[in-house]
C-alpha positions in Angstrom: 28.8 20.8 -11.3 31.7 20.4 -8.8 34.9 18.6 -8.1 36.1 16.1 -5.5 35.8 18.6 -2.7 32.2 19.2 -3.6 31.7 15.4 -3.8 32.9 14.9 -0.3 30.9 17.8 1.0 27.6 16.6 -0.5 27.9 12.8 -0.4 30.2 12.3 2.6 27.2 11.7 4.9 27.1 8.0 3.9 29.4 5.4 5.4 31.0 2.7 3.3 28.5 0.2 4.8 25.6 2.4 3.5 27.2 3.2 0.1 30.0 0.9 -1.3 33.3 2.4 -2.4 33.1 3.9 -5.9 35.3 5.5 -8.5 34.8 9.0 -7.1 36.1 7.8 -3.7 39.2 6.4 -5.5 39.9 9.8 -7.1 39.7 11.4 -3.6 42.1 8.9 -2.0 44.6 9.0 -4.9 44.7 12.8 -4.4 45.5 12.2 -0.7 48.6 10.3 -1.8 50.1 13.7 -2.6 49.9 14.8 1.1 53.1 15.0 3.0 52.7 12.7 6.0 56.4 12.8 7.1 55.7 14.7 10.3 52.8 12.5 11.3 53.9 9.0 10.4 57.4 8.4 11.5 57.4 4.6 11.1 55.8 2.2 8.7 53.2 1.0 11.3 52.2 4.4 12.5 48.6 5.4 11.8 46.4 8.5 12.2 42.8 9.3 11.3 41.8 11.9 8.8 40.0 13.8 11.5 43.1 14.0 13.7 45.2 15.2 10.7 42.8 18.0 10.2 42.8 19.0 13.9 46.6 19.0 14.1 48.4 22.3 14.4 50.8 21.0 11.8 48.1 20.4 9.2 49.6 23.0 6.9 52.6 20.8 6.3 50.4 18.2 4.7 49.7 20.2 1.6 53.0 21.9 1.1 53.0 21.0 -2.6 52.3 24.4 -4.3 50.1 22.8 -6.9 47.6 21.5 -4.4 47.9 23.8 -1.3 44.6 25.6 -1.5 42.5 22.7 -2.8 44.3 20.3 -0.5 43.3 22.2 2.6 39.7 22.3 1.5 39.6 18.6 0.7 41.1 17.6 4.1 38.6 19.8 5.9 35.6 18.3 4.0 36.8 14.8 4.6 37.4 15.4 8.4 33.8 16.6 8.6 32.3 13.7 6.7 31.0 10.4 8.1 32.5 8.6 5.2 36.2 9.6 5.7 36.8 11.2 9.1 37.6 7.9 10.8 39.7 6.5 8.0 43.2 5.5 9.2 46.2 6.7 7.2 48.9 4.1 7.5 52.0 2.4 6.1 53.4 5.6 4.7 56.6 5.5 2.6 58.3 8.4 1.0 61.7 7.6 -0.6 63.7 10.1 -2.6 67.0 8.6 -3.6 69.0 11.0 -5.9 71.8 8.5 -6.7 69.3 5.9 -7.9 67.1 8.5 -9.6 64.0 7.4 -7.6 61.0 9.3 -6.2 58.6 6.8 -4.6 55.8 7.4 -2.2 52.8 5.3 -1.2 50.2 5.3 1.6 47.4 3.0 2.7 43.9 3.9 3.9 42.0 1.6 6.3 38.4 2.7 5.5 36.2 0.1 7.2 36.3 -3.5 8.2 38.4 -5.3 5.5 38.1 -2.3 3.2 41.7 -1.2 2.4 43.0 1.0 -0.3 46.7 1.6 -1.2 47.4 4.7 -3.2 50.7 5.5 -5.0 51.8 9.1 -5.3 52.3 10.4 -8.8 55.1 12.8 -9.9 55.7 15.3 -7.1 57.2 18.8 -7.4 60.8 17.5 -7.5 62.7 17.5 -10.8 63.8 13.9 -9.9 60.1 12.9 -10.2 59.9 14.3 -13.7 63.1 12.6 -14.8 61.8 9.3 -13.5 58.7 9.8 -15.6 60.8 9.8 -18.8 62.3 6.5 -17.8 58.8 4.9 -17.9 59.2 4.8 -21.7 62.0 2.2 -21.3 61.3 -1.5 -21.3 63.3 -2.2 -18.2 61.7 -1.5 -14.8 62.5 1.8 -12.9 63.4 1.5 -9.3 60.0 3.0 -8.2 58.1 0.2 -10.0 60.1 -2.5 -8.2 59.4 -0.6 -4.9 55.7 -0.6 -5.7 55.6 -4.4 -5.9 57.5 -4.8 -2.7 55.3 -2.3 -0.9 52.0 -4.1 -1.9 53.4 -7.5 -0.7 54.3 -5.8 2.6 50.9 -4.3 3.1 49.1 -7.6 2.2 51.0 -9.2 5.0 49.8 -6.5 7.4 46.0 -6.4 6.6 43.2 -8.8 6.3 40.9 -9.2 3.3 41.4 -7.9 -0.2 43.2 -4.7 -1.3 42.3 -2.1 -3.8 45.3 -0.4 -5.6 45.2 3.0 -7.1 47.2 6.0 -8.2 47.3 9.1 -10.4 49.7 9.8 -13.2 53.0 7.9 -12.4 51.2 6.6 -9.3 48.7 4.8 -11.5 51.6 3.2 -13.5 53.1 2.0 -10.2 49.7 0.4 -9.2 49.5 -1.3 -12.6 53.1 -2.5 -12.4 52.5 -4.0 -9.0 49.5 -5.9 -10.3 51.3 -7.3 -13.3 54.3 -8.5 -11.2 52.7 -9.9 -8.1 52.9 -13.6 -7.4 49.6 -15.3 -8.1 48.8 -15.9 -4.4 49.1 -12.1 -3.8 47.3 -11.2 -7.0 44.2 -13.1 -5.8 43.9 -10.6 -2.9 43.8 -7.6 -5.2 40.2 -6.5 -5.8 40.7 -3.7 -8.3 43.5 -1.6 -9.8 42.5 2.0 -10.5 44.8 4.0 -12.8 43.9 7.7 -13.1 45.4 9.4 -16.2 48.4 7.1 -15.9 50.9 6.1 -18.6 51.1 2.5 -19.7 53.9 0.1 -20.8 55.8 -0.9 -23.8 54.3 -4.0 -25.6 57.5 -6.0 -24.7 56.6 -5.7 -21.0 53.0 -6.7 -21.4 53.9 -9.7 -23.4 55.9 -11.1 -20.5 53.0 -10.8 -18.0 49.8 -12.7 -17.3 47.9 -9.9 -18.8 44.5 -11.7 -19.0 44.5 -12.4 -15.2 45.1 -8.8 -14.4 43.1 -6.8 -17.0 39.7 -7.7 -15.5 40.8 -6.0 -12.3 41.9 -2.8 -14.1 39.9 0.5 -14.2 41.5 3.1 -16.4 40.2 6.7 -16.3 41.4 9.6 -18.5 40.2 13.2 -19.0 39.1 14.1 -22.5 42.3 16.1 -23.2 44.5 13.4 -21.6 48.2 13.4 -22.5 49.9 11.5 -19.7 47.2 8.8 -19.5 47.4 8.0 -23.2 51.2 7.6 -23.4 52.0 3.9 -24.2 48.4 3.1 -23.4 46.5 1.0 -25.9 44.0 -0.4 -23.4 40.7 -0.7 -25.4 38.5 0.1 -22.5 38.9 3.5 -20.8 36.5 5.7 -18.9 36.8 9.1 -20.4 35.6 12.0 -18.2 34.9 15.7 -18.5 37.4 18.1 -16.9 37.8 21.9 -16.7 40.4 23.7 -18.9 42.4 22.0 -21.6 45.5 20.1 -22.2 47.8 19.3 -19.3 45.6 21.2 -16.8 43.1 18.4 -17.1 45.7 16.1 -15.5 44.9 17.8 -12.2 42.4 15.7 -10.3 40.8 18.8 -8.8 39.7 19.8 -12.3 37.8 16.6 -12.9 34.0 17.4 -13.1 31.5 15.6 -10.8 27.8 16.0 -11.3 25.1 14.3 -9.1 27.9 12.4 -7.3 29.4 10.9 -10.5 32.3 11.8 -12.8 30.8 13.1 -16.0 31.5 10.8 -18.9 32.5 12.0 -22.4 34.6 11.0 -25.4 38.1 11.8 -26.7 38.3 13.7 -29.9 39.7 12.0 -33.0 42.2 14.9 -33.5 43.6 14.3 -30.0 43.9 10.6 -30.5 45.8 11.2 -33.7 48.3 13.5 -32.0 49.0 11.0 -29.2 49.2 8.1 -31.7 51.9 10.0 -33.6 54.0 10.4 -30.4 53.5 6.8 -29.2 54.5 5.4 -32.6 57.6 7.5 -32.5 58.6 6.2 -29.0 57.9 2.6 -30.0 59.9 3.0 -33.2 63.1 3.7 -31.2 65.2 0.7 -30.2 66.3 0.3 -26.6 69.7 1.9 -27.1 68.3 5.0 -28.9 65.4 5.4 -26.5 67.7 5.2 -23.5 69.9 7.7 -25.1 67.0 10.1 -25.6 65.8 9.7 -22.0 69.3 10.3 -20.8 69.7 13.5 -22.9 66.4 14.8 -21.6 67.3 14.0 -18.0 70.7 15.7 -18.3 69.1 18.7 -19.9 66.8 19.1 -16.9 69.8 18.8 -14.6 71.6 21.5 -16.6 68.8 23.9 -16.0 69.6 24.0 -12.3 66.0 24.1 -11.3 65.2 22.4 -8.0 61.5 21.9 -8.5 59.1 21.7 -11.5 57.4 24.8 -10.1 60.6 26.7 -10.3 61.1 25.3 -13.9 57.7 26.4 -15.0 58.1 29.9 -13.6 61.4 30.4 -15.4 60.9 28.6 -18.7 62.7 31.3 -20.8 65.7 31.0 -18.5 65.9 27.2 -19.0 64.9 26.8 -22.6 68.5 27.0 -23.9 69.4 23.7 -22.1 66.4 22.0 -23.6 67.1 23.2 -27.1 70.6 22.0 -26.7 69.2 18.5 -25.9 66.9 18.6 -28.9 69.9 19.4 -31.1 71.4 16.0 -30.1 68.5 14.1 -31.5 68.8 12.6 -35.0 66.9 14.0 -37.9 64.3 11.2 -37.9 63.6 11.8 -34.2 63.4 15.5 -34.7 60.9 15.0 -37.5 58.7 12.7 -35.5 58.7 15.0 -32.4 57.9 17.9 -34.7 54.9 16.1 -36.1 53.6 15.3 -32.7 54.0 18.9 -31.5 52.2 20.2 -34.6 49.4 17.7 -34.2 49.0 18.5 -30.6 49.1 22.2 -31.1 46.3 21.9 -33.7 44.3 19.9 -31.2 44.7 22.4 -28.4 43.8 25.3 -30.6 40.7 23.5 -31.9 39.7 22.5 -28.3 40.0 26.1 -27.1 37.9 27.3 -30.0 35.2 24.7 -29.1 35.2 25.8 -25.4 34.9 29.5 -26.4 32.0 28.8 -28.7 30.3 26.7 -26.0 30.8 29.4 -23.5 29.5 32.1 -25.8 26.4 30.0 -26.8 25.5 29.5 -23.2 25.8 33.2 -22.4 23.4 36.1 -22.9 25.6 37.3 -25.8 24.5 34.4 -27.9 21.1 36.0 -28.7 22.9 38.8 -30.5 24.9 36.4 -32.7 23.7 35.4 -36.2 22.2 31.9 -36.4 
């Protein structure tokens, strides 16, 4: 069993005319939204093929994000060698980071074949600003990135012919969904599918004010079995649940999603995990707009107070920054503390149980198992 790099290596021989675009392709393209195209695409209308990106002496700048550097280089090389992706044109790149507005927004579009176009929104990048914007997704009012997503899609639709597929991972999936929900009807007709990969959803108040029935048939939601992000404010009844390596938040990484025989491996979410996330979602939804906004502000200010410039720096120095976060937690009311504590306890129990299951599965599949009592 492999991942998206292995998928491209093994199945990249077929063109899109020979094998229609599939979910696995969308995972590949949504991961490419994390690439840094700033040195290659200076204006909105600039374009470059995947093959030329790989051949460029500046290719190392594409995968500067520490989380994806090694895997990103392997994925780009595999795509550049494949019939399926090498001639794909990367175009309409936008990367806006506006500190004053608290916005981290990035999107890119891939021209794959005649009238086959995919727009992918970047999820949370390594900037602390991206993390802070994620918290704001719990609020009912739109964040700046969501409004930018709608504007971006309308701009792309005016540039290309045919229908458009929208996609994104994590916050990027939320942006793709938001664009679909807020597009004018004449634009929405040109949206073929909306693929949200482990992406948070929306508060019920937002959904109630949209033409949900017209959009939901276009939506494909995918979450790993230990999903956290993709189950936040997400009550969509139909979700594709897939296998992924490791547990907890590490399953959020698209490179850890398991592909076998060219397909993402399907599975189910445990009842314990669903219970833990339900506890958290109920707590978020129980807060009124004023208290929820206060909570989001406290968290954002706490992250600012740490002085960390990137999430990588934050994760590497958690003990150094924990004081600021504990101070923020201290400003929550008793009811909020209790609900947050219940969520943490439920989630901890889930993670411990999941690790035990994986250890047992590993032992049973090894040679050691024959020495164990039946």
